N, C-alpha and C positions, 0 to 999 in steps of 0.2 A: 697112668702112673705106674702100674704094675709092669708094663712092658719096658718102660724107661729104666726102672730099677733092675729088672731082670737082665736087660741088655748090658747095663753098666757093671753088674756084679757077677754075671754068668751063673746066676742062681735061680731056682724056681721060687717065685714070689707070689704070695697070696695076700689078699686084703679083705678084711671084714669090718662091717660097721660096729661101733661100740656105743649103743645107746646108754646114757648115763642113768643108773638106778637112783631112785629118790634118796636112798640111804647111803650113798657113796661116802666114803670116809675122807678121801683126798680132797684138798681144796685147791681147785684151779679155776680158770676162767668161767666155765659154765657149770661147775659142779654144784653150785648153790641154787640151781634153777627152781627148786621147790621151796627154798628158804631165802628169799631176796633180802631179808633183813640182815642176813649174815654179811652182805657186802658193805654194810655200814660199819662193820667192825674192822678197825685199822689192822689188827693182828692177822686177820684173814686176808685183807687186801695186800698187806705187805708180802705175802707169799705168792702173789699172783702177778707175774711179770707184765701183763698188759696194763694193769693199774699203775705199775711203777713207771712205765714208759709214757703214760698219758700226761699231757700238759696239766699242771696243777689246777689252773682255773677251770678247765674242762671237767676234771675229776670232781672238784668241789661243787660245781654247778649240777653235775649229774647226781652226786650224792644228796644234795639238797632236794632235788626233784624226786629221787627215790624215797627219801625220808618223808617228804610231804605226801606222796602218793600212798605210802604205806599207812601213815597216820590218818589220812582222810578217807581211806577205803578205796581210793581211785584205782590203786594197783589191783586190788581184788576184783573190782568191776571189770577192768580191762583184761586181766590175765588169769583170773582165778580158776578158770577151767583147767589150767595146766596142773593144778593141785590134785586133780582126780587121776592123773597118770602115775603109774608105778615106775616108769622110765621116760626119758626124754632124749630124742635124737638131735644132738647139737652139731652133728657133722663129724664126730671123731671116728677114726679108723684105727684098727690094729693092722700093721703091715709086718709080715714075717717072710723070711727067706731061708731056703734050704739048699745045700749043694745039690746039683743035678746028678 
């Protein structure tokens, strides 16, 4: 990726991982990793493009499953260990370029 961007832009390009902190303020696809109940809030989902592009029935089914898992405790059993983390690497990167 870095080589492609560098070649196309003729700039020095660097890339570094961006693990998401638990207390991140922005709301985007993976930002609520430690607070899955927030995905049930339409106001939060409305600002996340991947939810907006999802077929309505698929979204409704997924939200119903999430709600059930949260209420039953299944989510905590399956994924609760993640709550011990201060940050989560969801595969985000910062890419920057500078003139050579």
